[in-house]
Structure formats: C-alpha cells, structure tokens
C-alpha beads as a LAMMPS data file, in Angstrom:
LAMMPS data file: protein, C-alpha beads

177 atoms
176 bonds

1 atom types
1 bond types

-500.0 500.0 xlo xhi
-500.0 500.0 ylo yhi
-500.0 500.0 zlo zhi

Masses

1 110.0

Atoms # bond

1 1 1 293.674 59.591 -440.671
2 1 1 291.360 57.455 -438.567
3 1 1 289.995 57.104 -435.060
4 1 1 291.695 54.084 -433.498
5 1 1 289.415 53.073 -430.602
6 1 1 286.100 53.675 -428.882
7 1 1 282.611 54.401 -430.197
8 1 1 283.908 56.049 -433.381
9 1 1 286.637 53.460 -434.052
10 1 1 287.578 53.192 -437.712
11 1 1 286.014 56.467 -438.865
12 1 1 288.268 58.474 -441.160
13 1 1 288.924 62.206 -441.069
14 1 1 291.170 64.631 -442.929
15 1 1 294.583 66.032 -442.034
16 1 1 295.688 69.530 -443.023
17 1 1 297.958 69.683 -446.065
18 1 1 301.442 71.148 -445.702
19 1 1 304.157 71.092 -443.071
20 1 1 302.701 73.453 -440.452
21 1 1 301.164 70.607 -438.452
22 1 1 302.663 67.245 -437.547
23 1 1 299.935 64.664 -436.960
24 1 1 300.586 62.358 -434.025
25 1 1 300.995 58.778 -435.268
26 1 1 298.380 56.133 -434.461
27 1 1 300.946 54.353 -432.280
28 1 1 301.685 57.435 -430.153
29 1 1 298.013 58.467 -430.000
30 1 1 297.060 54.950 -428.896
31 1 1 299.816 54.959 -426.269
32 1 1 298.652 58.334 -424.966
33 1 1 295.044 57.249 -424.470
34 1 1 295.936 53.808 -423.149
35 1 1 298.138 55.483 -420.521
36 1 1 295.319 57.879 -419.580
37 1 1 292.877 55.018 -419.091
38 1 1 289.226 55.819 -418.402
39 1 1 288.362 59.354 -419.510
40 1 1 284.594 58.873 -419.424
41 1 1 282.779 62.150 -418.731
42 1 1 285.890 64.343 -418.581
43 1 1 286.423 67.755 -420.172
44 1 1 289.496 67.983 -422.399
45 1 1 291.526 70.864 -423.836
46 1 1 293.357 70.002 -427.058
47 1 1 295.984 72.741 -427.424
48 1 1 297.711 72.951 -430.827
49 1 1 294.955 70.712 -432.188
50 1 1 296.008 70.435 -435.839
51 1 1 293.404 68.152 -437.478
52 1 1 291.544 67.596 -434.206
53 1 1 292.747 63.986 -433.968
54 1 1 293.275 64.058 -430.190
55 1 1 289.852 65.648 -429.645
56 1 1 288.116 63.060 -431.821
57 1 1 289.946 60.180 -430.148
58 1 1 289.028 61.550 -426.699
59 1 1 285.329 61.863 -427.589
60 1 1 285.358 58.380 -429.109
61 1 1 286.744 57.051 -425.819
62 1 1 284.072 58.729 -423.703
63 1 1 285.232 62.272 -422.930
64 1 1 282.301 64.609 -422.299
65 1 1 283.592 67.615 -424.257
66 1 1 286.716 68.782 -426.052
67 1 1 287.876 72.302 -426.711
68 1 1 290.365 72.464 -429.576
69 1 1 292.658 75.455 -430.116
70 1 1 294.510 75.869 -433.413
71 1 1 296.338 78.932 -434.760
72 1 1 296.846 77.823 -438.369
73 1 1 293.810 78.854 -440.431
74 1 1 294.088 75.875 -442.815
75 1 1 294.253 73.381 -439.939
76 1 1 291.359 75.168 -438.200
77 1 1 289.205 74.851 -441.333
78 1 1 290.059 71.166 -441.680
79 1 1 289.150 70.612 -438.014
80 1 1 285.802 72.396 -438.464
81 1 1 285.073 70.216 -441.492
82 1 1 286.103 67.068 -439.579
83 1 1 283.769 68.002 -436.722
84 1 1 280.913 68.295 -439.215
85 1 1 281.921 65.075 -441.011
86 1 1 282.029 63.114 -437.725
87 1 1 278.842 64.806 -436.416
88 1 1 280.584 66.052 -433.271
89 1 1 279.261 69.630 -433.222
90 1 1 277.835 69.179 -429.703
91 1 1 281.005 67.608 -428.315
92 1 1 283.957 69.419 -429.916
93 1 1 284.370 73.198 -430.102
94 1 1 287.297 74.612 -432.058
95 1 1 288.837 78.082 -431.797
96 1 1 291.087 79.660 -434.395
97 1 1 293.552 81.397 -432.089
98 1 1 297.122 81.370 -430.957
99 1 1 297.257 79.571 -427.634
100 1 1 298.514 82.706 -425.847
101 1 1 295.473 84.687 -427.049
102 1 1 293.086 81.869 -426.171
103 1 1 294.576 81.647 -422.666
104 1 1 294.154 85.423 -422.236
105 1 1 290.454 85.361 -423.201
106 1 1 289.502 82.165 -421.332
107 1 1 290.770 82.860 -417.837
108 1 1 289.105 80.727 -415.209
109 1 1 288.171 77.948 -417.646
110 1 1 289.595 74.628 -416.411
111 1 1 289.792 71.087 -417.732
112 1 1 290.291 67.596 -416.360
113 1 1 292.913 66.826 -419.011
114 1 1 294.999 69.146 -421.185
115 1 1 296.685 67.661 -424.255
116 1 1 299.479 69.777 -425.730
117 1 1 301.193 68.766 -428.967
118 1 1 303.055 71.937 -430.010
119 1 1 305.026 72.171 -433.239
120 1 1 308.558 71.048 -432.370
121 1 1 310.053 74.007 -434.257
122 1 1 308.110 76.446 -432.019
123 1 1 307.458 74.853 -428.624
124 1 1 305.873 78.026 -427.216
125 1 1 307.161 77.365 -423.677
126 1 1 305.586 80.490 -422.065
127 1 1 302.100 79.355 -423.170
128 1 1 302.803 75.777 -422.097
129 1 1 303.690 77.072 -418.629
130 1 1 300.422 79.044 -418.514
131 1 1 298.394 75.936 -419.392
132 1 1 298.799 74.874 -415.744
133 1 1 296.252 77.592 -414.806
134 1 1 293.633 75.760 -416.903
135 1 1 293.981 72.348 -415.254
136 1 1 291.581 71.310 -412.514
137 1 1 293.054 70.158 -409.166
138 1 1 294.574 66.691 -409.620
139 1 1 294.059 67.092 -413.381
140 1 1 296.454 65.823 -416.025
141 1 1 298.633 67.543 -418.610
142 1 1 300.075 65.416 -421.407
143 1 1 302.835 67.136 -423.323
144 1 1 304.190 65.827 -426.612
145 1 1 307.861 66.815 -426.504
146 1 1 310.973 66.250 -428.619
147 1 1 312.679 63.077 -427.448
148 1 1 316.132 64.690 -427.414
149 1 1 315.182 67.565 -425.080
150 1 1 314.889 67.779 -421.311
151 1 1 311.295 67.904 -420.143
152 1 1 309.783 71.010 -418.607
153 1 1 309.572 71.611 -414.878
154 1 1 306.103 73.045 -414.328
155 1 1 305.193 74.829 -411.093
156 1 1 302.341 73.069 -409.306
157 1 1 302.717 69.919 -411.421
158 1 1 304.483 66.622 -410.789
159 1 1 305.852 64.473 -413.609
160 1 1 304.133 61.088 -413.224
161 1 1 305.218 59.269 -416.381
162 1 1 307.256 59.547 -419.574
163 1 1 306.755 57.382 -422.646
164 1 1 309.326 57.536 -425.461
165 1 1 308.404 56.870 -429.094
166 1 1 311.463 57.292 -431.306
167 1 1 312.169 61.013 -431.644
168 1 1 309.137 62.005 -429.545
169 1 1 308.137 61.575 -425.942
170 1 1 304.893 61.949 -424.055
171 1 1 305.309 63.595 -420.666
172 1 1 302.454 63.114 -418.189
173 1 1 302.032 65.601 -415.359
174 1 1 299.480 65.713 -412.529
175 1 1 298.421 68.949 -410.865
176 1 1 299.352 68.859 -407.188
177 1 1 296.295 70.718 -405.871

Bonds

1 1 1 2
2 1 2 3
3 1 3 4
4 1 4 5
5 1 5 6
6 1 6 7
7 1 7 8
8 1 8 9
9 1 9 10
10 1 10 11
11 1 11 12
12 1 12 13
13 1 13 14
14 1 14 15
15 1 15 16
16 1 16 17
17 1 17 18
18 1 18 19
19 1 19 20
20 1 20 21
21 1 21 22
22 1 22 23
23 1 23 24
24 1 24 25
25 1 25 26
26 1 26 27
27 1 27 28
28 1 28 29
29 1 29 30
30 1 30 31
31 1 31 32
32 1 32 33
33 1 33 34
34 1 34 35
35 1 35 36
36 1 36 37
37 1 37 38
38 1 38 39
39 1 39 40
40 1 40 41
41 1 41 42
42 1 42 43
43 1 43 44
44 1 44 45
45 1 45 46
46 1 46 47
47 1 47 48
48 1 48 49
49 1 49 50
50 1 50 51
51 1 51 52
52 1 52 53
53 1 53 54
54 1 54 55
55 1 55 56
56 1 56 57
57 1 57 58
58 1 58 59
59 1 59 60
60 1 60 61
61 1 61 62
62 1 62 63
63 1 63 64
64 1 64 65
65 1 65 66
66 1 66 67
67 1 67 68
68 1 68 69
69 1 69 70
70 1 70 71
71 1 71 72
72 1 72 73
73 1 73 74
74 1 74 75
75 1 75 76
76 1 76 77
77 1 77 78
78 1 78 79
79 1 79 80
80 1 80 81
81 1 81 82
82 1 82 83
83 1 83 84
84 1 84 85
85 1 85 86
86 1 86 87
87 1 87 88
88 1 88 89
89 1 89 90
90 1 90 91
91 1 91 92
92 1 92 93
93 1 93 94
94 1 94 95
95 1 95 96
96 1 96 97
97 1 97 98
98 1 98 99
99 1 99 100
100 1 100 101
101 1 101 102
102 1 102 103
103 1 103 104
104 1 104 105
105 1 105 106
106 1 106 107
107 1 107 108
108 1 108 109
109 1 109 110
110 1 110 111
111 1 111 112
112 1 112 113
113 1 113 114
114 1 114 115
115 1 115 116
116 1 116 117
117 1 117 118
118 1 118 119
119 1 119 120
120 1 120 121
121 1 121 122
122 1 122 123
123 1 123 124
124 1 124 125
125 1 125 126
126 1 126 127
127 1 127 128
128 1 128 129
129 1 129 130
130 1 130 131
131 1 131 132
132 1 132 133
133 1 133 134
134 1 134 135
135 1 135 136
136 1 136 137
137 1 137 138
138 1 138 139
139 1 139 140
140 1 140 141
141 1 141 142
142 1 142 143
143 1 143 144
144 1 144 145
145 1 145 146
146 1 146 147
147 1 147 148
148 1 148 149
149 1 149 150
150 1 150 151
151 1 151 152
152 1 152 153
153 1 153 154
154 1 154 155
155 1 155 156
156 1 156 157
157 1 157 158
158 1 158 159
159 1 159 160
160 1 160 161
161 1 161 162
162 1 162 163
163 1 163 164
164 1 164 165
165 1 165 166
166 1 166 167
167 1 167 168
168 1 168 169
169 1 169 170
170 1 170 171
171 1 171 172
172 1 172 173
173 1 173 174
174 1 174 175
175 1 175 176
176 1 176 177
C-alpha cells in the first residue's frame, strides 16, 4: 500500500494479512480526501483503522493528529509498525480496542473529522451511532458503507454528500451543532 498525496506521497506501508480487514482502495481513499478538501491542522479519529491507511493519508495531507482505533491484534501490530516505519509517532496514536470499549473510556474526547470504515460483515451500528458524541460542532463524519444498503440516519447529523464506488459508498455527514 502507498500514500497517494501530500507530504508523504509515494511512501509505502504494510497491510495486515488475512481477511479480517478490507483496505480501502486508492481510488476511494483519494475520493474521500478530495471531497474533504483542506484538512490542515485538524484532529482526526480513524475508527476501524486496519493498516492505518486513512490516518497516514490524513497526516500526509496536513491533519494535525490522528487517533486510530483497531480491534484486530494483527492489524494493530501492523499499524504500530507502519507508524514507526513512516516516522509518525508524534502524529498518529493507535489503540488496540474494540470501538465500543474505546468510546466508553474516551468520553469527552472530540474530533474535527471522524472516519469510519467498519468491516461490512459486522457494521457495528450501535458504536457508529455513538461516534456522533465524539464529533466537534460542525464536524464531519465519513462513513464507508455497503453500496447496496440504505445509509444510517444519525441524530444530530445531516447527510451532506454520498459518493458511490462500485459496491461501496462514502457517506458524508456534518454535525448540526
């Protein structure tokens, strides 16, 4: 895998082996960040982080910090190694936790942008709904969602954009207040 734009453009990093994670394609990742636009100086939460690809792309494009949350121990270890490889220890922090547990122990922590790319075989809707609590006023949630399913209605959020990429869609929400 590689970083596709920004200061770290072209640098390679590793993806976890096996079928527990599904790396977002370069095309979808590029579309996500192009739609977000300028993220300079923002704090990002990368829920279901897998290899850390979204965190690394965000930092490369100017995000201030990224917090990555990953439940799978193998993916977590790969992310930690990628952080070291890319020399991003000061910018990216990774937690090995199920999102529900992380949400329970990080109450009050909020982010400008939350990126959520859950495994499609376990969408974890209750935790996705709780992510809203961790978004700053007027902040953004980007949800990677199966293309054949209706998008979520999230209390306190307005759907501002959908982008479809084959069997996947990116759903952009903005927090109302």
